[in-house]
N, C-alpha and C positions, 0 to 999 in steps of 0.2 A: 504493500500500500504506500502511495506517495505521500510524504510529509508536506503539508501546506503551511506557508508562512504569509504574513502580511507584507513583509519586506525581506529580501535577501540582498546582502551587501557582499561584493566580491573584493576582498582586500582589506587588511586590518591596519593600514597606515592611518595618518591623521584624518584624512577625508572620510575613509571608511568607518573609523571609530565614531566620528561625530554624526555621521548619517545614521548609524545603527543606534546610537544612544538617544538621538533626538526622537527617532521613531518609537523607541522603547518608552520614552517619557510620555508619548502620546497614547500609551497603552497597547501598542501593537506587538504582535508576535514576530520576533526578528531573529534571523540567522546571519552569521558572519563567516564567510569562507576565507581561509588563509592557507596558502600552499606550503608555507614554512611550518615547522613544528612549534614556533613561538610567534606571539602576536607582535604587532608594531610595524610590520612591513619594512621596506628599505629605510624608512626614516629612523627607526631604532637600530636596525641591524647593521646597515652599511652606509647610511647617508647622513642626515642632519645631526642626529645625536652623537654618533662617533666622531664626525669631523669637527663639530663644535667643542666636544670634550677634548679632542686632541689639541685643538687650538688653545684651550685653557691650560692644558698641561705644558704646551710649548711656551706660553707666556710666563707661567710660573717657574719652570725649570731653567729657562734661559735668562730670567730676570729682566726681560725686555722692558717692562714698564718702569723700571727704576734705574736704567742705565744712565739717563740724563742726570740723575742725582749722585749715584755711587760710582759712575765711570763706565766706559764701554766694555771693560773686562769683567764687570760684575755678572756672576751666575750663581744660581742656587745650587746647581749640580754641574760639576765640571765636564764630565763625560756623559752626555745624554744618549741613551740608546732607544731603539724602537720599542724594546720591552718596557721601558719607563713610560712611554706614551700609551702603549696598549694596556698597561695595568690600570690606569685611571679610566680609560675607555670602557673596559670590561666591567668595572664596578658600576659605572653609570648605566650601562646597557641593562645589566641584571636588575637594577632598581627600577628602571623605566618599564621593563617587561612586567615586573611584579605589580606595579601601580596600574598598568593598563589592564592586566588580567583581572585584578580586583574590581576595577571600574566596570568592566564588561559583565562580570559575574553579578555584581550588585544590581545591575539593570536587567538581569535575567535574559541576556543575549546568548543564544546557543552558538557555540563555536563548532565549525565543521572544517576538518583538515583535509586538504586535497587541492587538485587543480580543477577549476570550473570551466565548463564550456556550454554554450547555448544549444539546446535542442530546438527550442522555439522561443518566442518572446516571453513566455511565462514558465518555462521549464529549463532547469539547469542540471547538467550531469556533473557530479563531483567524483573525480577519480583519485584514489590513493593506493597504498600498498595492499589494502584489503579488497580492492575491486572498485566498482562504480555504483553510484546511487543517484536516482533522479529526485529532484526537489522541485516544488512548485511555489510560485509567488506571483501575485498580480502586479507587484512592483519590484524592480531590480535596480541596484546601483552598482555601476562599474567603478571601482576605485583601486585598480591594479597597479598604479604607479608606473615607474620607468626603470630601465636598466642602462648601464653605460653604453653609448653608441660604439659600434665596432667598425673597423675599416680593414680592407684587404691589404692596405699599405702598411699597416702597423700590426705585426704578429704578437699579440699578447701572450707572454709566457709565464706570467705570475711571479717571476723573480726579478729580472732586470727591466722588463717591459710590462707595465701594469696599467690598469684603469683605476678609477677612484674607489671602486669596491675593494681593491686589493692593496691599498696603501699600507695598512697595518700588517700585511703579510710580509713586508720587506724584512729581511733577516737583519740587516745592518743599516745604519744611517749613511746614505751615500755622501761622498764629498762633493760630487757634481751631479746635477740633474737637469734633464730636459723636460719641460712641460709643454705639451702641444695643446693649445686651446686657451684663449684669453677671455673666456666667459666666467661666470661666477665661480664654478668649481675649480677651474684651472688657476684663477687668480688667488682664490683662498688658499689652496695648497702651495702655490708659489710663495705666498707670504709666510706660511708656517715653516717651510723648509729653509727659506732665507733667514728667518729669525733664529734658526738653529745653526746658522753658519754655513749652510750648504750653498754652493755657487750654482745658481739657477739660471738657465736660459729659457725664456718664455717665447714661444712661437705662436703668432696669431695672424690669420689671413686678412683680418680687417685693419683699417688704418688706426683704430684706437681701441682701448679696452672698454668693456662695459658700456656699449653705445647707448643703452637706454637710460643711463645715469647722467647727472649734470656734468658738463664738460669740465668746469672748474674743479669740482670734487675729484673727478677722475685724474685730472692733471696733478692734483695734490698727491693722490695715491701713487701715480707714476713716479713722482719725485721720491717718495718714500721707498719704492721698489728699487730705483736706481741707487739710492743711498745705501740700501742693503745689498748692493753689488749684484743685483739682478740685471741680466742682459736681456733686453726686449727686442725681438725681431718681428716688427710689424709688417703687414702686407706680404707675408711670406707663407708658403704652403709646403707641407711635407710631401715629397714624391715617393719616398720609401724609407724604411727603417731596417737596419741590419745589426745583428749581434756579432761582436768581434770575438776572436779566440781568447783574448784576455778577460772576457766577461763584460766589457764595456759595450755601449750602444752608440751607433752613429745614425743621426737623422740626416738624410739627403734631401735638401730643399729643391724646389722647382727652379730657384734662381741659381742652382749649381753650388750653393754653399753646403758645407758639411759641418755638422755640429756633433761633438762627442761628449758623452757623459757616462757616469757610472750606472745611471738608471734613467728610464724615460716613463713619464706619466702621460697617458693619452686621455685627454679630458675635453673632447670635441662633442659636447652635447650628450643628450640621453635619448633613448628609444622607448616608446610606449610598450608596456607588457600586454600585447594583444594577440600574440601568435596562437595561444591555446584557446582563445575565447570562442572561436567559430562564429565570428560576427556576421558572416554571410547568412547564417540561419535566421537572423532577425532583420536582414536588409540594411545593415550598417557597415560603412566602410571607413577605415582609418587612412590617414595620409602616409606619405613615404617615411615619416618619422614615428609612425604608430600612434599619432594623436587622433582622438575621436572628436568630430565636430558636434557641438551642442548649441542650444539656444540660451537665452538669458536665464531660464530656469534650470539649465543643465540637462534638458531632455535631448535624447538622440532622435534619429528618424523614427525609431520605434518608440512611440509616445509614453509607454510605461517603463521604458528603460532609460536610466539616467547615467551620466558619466561625470566624475568629479576628480579633482586633484591633478597630479602631474600628467596623467594620461590624456588630459585635454589641452596640455601645453601651457604657454606663458600665463601667469608669472612663475608657476612651479615653486611656490613658497608654502611651507607647512602651515603657516598661520592662515593664509588665504584658502588653502585646501580644506582646512577645518570648517571654514565658513561655507564653502561650496557644498560640503557634505551636509551641513545643517540645513541649508536652503533647499537642496534637492529632496531631502527626506520630508521637509515641510510641504513642498509642492506636490510630492507624491500622494499626500493625503489631504490635499485641498487647503492647506494652511497658508494663507497669504500674509500672515502677521509679520513675518520677518522682512524687513525692508533694508537690505544690505546695500551700501553704496560703494562700489568698487573704486571710486575716485578718492576715497579716504583709506584705502588699503595701504598699510606701511610696507616698505621694503627694507630688509636687513641683509647686508652682505658682510660676512664675517672675515674680512680681510684684516691685515694688521697694518695700520689702525682700521677699525671697522667703519663701515659706511651705512647710513640709514637715511631714508628720505620718503616723502610722500608729496603728492601734488605735481605741479608742472615744473619742468626745467626751464632755464633761461632760453635755451634753443627752441623749445616748443612754443613759448610765449612770443618770441620774436617772429617765428613762422606764422603765428596766428594774429599778429599785429595788435597784441594786447599791451597797453601802456603800463609798465611795471617799474618798480624801483627795488633795490637790493640793500639789505642791511647785514653786515657781517660782524661776528664776534670771534676773536681768537682765544683759544684756551689759555694762552700765555698771559692774557689780560685778566683772567679769572683766577681768584685765589685758589680755588679747588684744583684748577689745572696745574698750578705750581706745586701744590701739596701732593697731587697724584703723580707728578713727574711727567705729565703729558703737556708739553708746551707747543705741540705742533698741530693740534686739532683745531677745527673751526666749525662754527654754526652759521648757516646762511638762511636768512628769511627773504622770500620774494613776495612782494605785496603790490596790490593795484595802486597806481598813482592817484586815482581819483577818489575811490571809496575806501581805500586802505585795507581791503579784505586780503587775507592771507592766501596766496596762490601756490606756495610751495615752501617746504622746509627741507634743507639738505645739510647733513652733518657728517663730518669725518673726524674720528677721534675715539678713544676708548669711552665706552658707555653710550655711544651714539644711538644704538637700537633701543635703549631704555629712555634716553633723553627725548627722542623723537615724539613719544606719546603725549608730551605736554603740548606740542604744536598740533598734534593730531586732534586732541580734544578741543582746542580752541577753533580749529578749522571746522570740525564737524558741528560745533554748536554756533557757527556763524559769527565768531568773534573777529576783530580786526587787529591791526598792529598796536592800537592804543591799549589793548588789554595788557600787553607785556610791559608797557610803560607804567601803567597804573597799578600793577600787581606787585606785592612784596614777596620776594623769594627768600627762602632760607639762605643764610650766609655762614660759611662759604659752601656753595654748591655749584655744579656745572649748569644747573637750571638758570642761574643768573645770566648765562650767555644769551638767553632770549631777550632780557631787558637791554643788555649792551647792544645786541644786534638791532633791536627796535629803535633805540636812540640813534644808532649809526645810520639807519635807513631814513629816519625822519629828518636828521640833520642834512642829508643829501637832498631831500625833498624841499626843505625850507629855502634852499638857495634859489629855487625857481618860483617861490611864492611871492 
C-alpha cells in the first residue's frame, strides 16, 4: 500500500528543512527525503558550514585579525596543518546535524533515506540499499541543491587536483596553489589559503571578481588579495591541467601561459543535482547547469511541484534558500500571508575580510539614471575598528539625493555580515539617511560606522544645496 503525504520534500538542506517545517507547522503530514545517511545536505556536509568553520579556524590559528597590533609574524599556532582545520570543522558539523535532526523530529517530519525520482507529478520512487518504495503526495518540493561543476579539462583526482567538496581531504597544506574560478567559492578559498601563507594564483575568465558586487568593494578586496601575495590572472581561461611526476600540477592557459602549483582547486560554479530526478516524467526541464526554472512562487511547469534553493540558481545563498522553502510550502497550501521581498535579501561573502551588502550598487544606479549620493565610513575612524585591529574595513551607504531613502548598503571588513542587518532593517521599514544621524549607537561599536557614513554623505550633499 502506498504511503500518502500532504507534502514530500526532496533534500534536507536549508531550503528543504524550512519547507518541511513550515508545512508541519500548518498541521500537514510531511516526509523529507535525503540521499545521505545524515541530514543537512551539502550545506552541512561539504558546503556552507564546513567552509565557514574552516575560515574561522584559519582566522584564529593564523592570528590574522591581530597582526596589525602584534606584528605580521604573530600566530596562535606556528605550524598549521589540514588536520587542525578539519578538527574544528568536524565538531561543528556533528553539532549542526544533531540540532537539525532534533528540529525535524520535534515537528514530526518523517525522514526517508534514499534517492528520489519522479514516477509522475504526485508519485515518487525512493531507492536505497533495501530496494525501492513508491510514495504519494499532492505537493512536492525539489530542494536537491548542487554539486561542484566538472570539466573534461580538469581531471579531479582528490589529492592534488580537487573541487570545493574535497578541500578538507588535502593531506598537507600546500605551499603553492592554483585556484580556477573567481566566483564566491573560489575567492573565499583563495582568501583562506592566502591567510595561511600559501602562495595562491587565482585564474578567472572574467575581467573582475564578483561582478554582481559593488565595484569599489571588490577593488578593496582585490587590494587585500594582492597584499596577501595572491597573483590574479584575469581574462584568462584554462585549456588543460596536467599532473607532473613530482606531484605538482600545471595549468595550461589558452593564452599559452603555464602556471605551476602544489595543488589546484577547481571552483568554476556548481551543477544542479537533477540527474536522478527523472524530471521528464513531470514535463520539467533543467538548463545546461541543472537549474530548474520556477515562477515567483517557486512553482515549476508542473503546478504542484515546487523547486527551491541552489537548484534554481542565483543567488544560491543558504539564508535566501531558507526563505524560498518557507514561501513554497506556504503557497502549496494556499497560504498567501508570507510577503517576502527579494530586494531586501542580504548577501554575505565570507572572504577575508568578509563582504556583505544589500540593495543597489553604484553601477546599477548609474545605469538606471537614479540621482544618488554616497557616504563612507572607514573602520580606522571607528574606535571599535582600532580595538579589533581591523583598520582596513569600510561601510558605504548609497542614498537618493532627493528623498534621502537608502538605496544600498555595502560593507567590507570583519563583522560585515552581522553589521549589514542594521541597514537592512532601516531599508525594509522605509527609513532614510536621517535615521542614522538621529540615532544613538553604543560606543564603541562598529555600528557607529552608519552614523559616520551618514554624516559623510550628507556633508557631500550640502555642498550642492
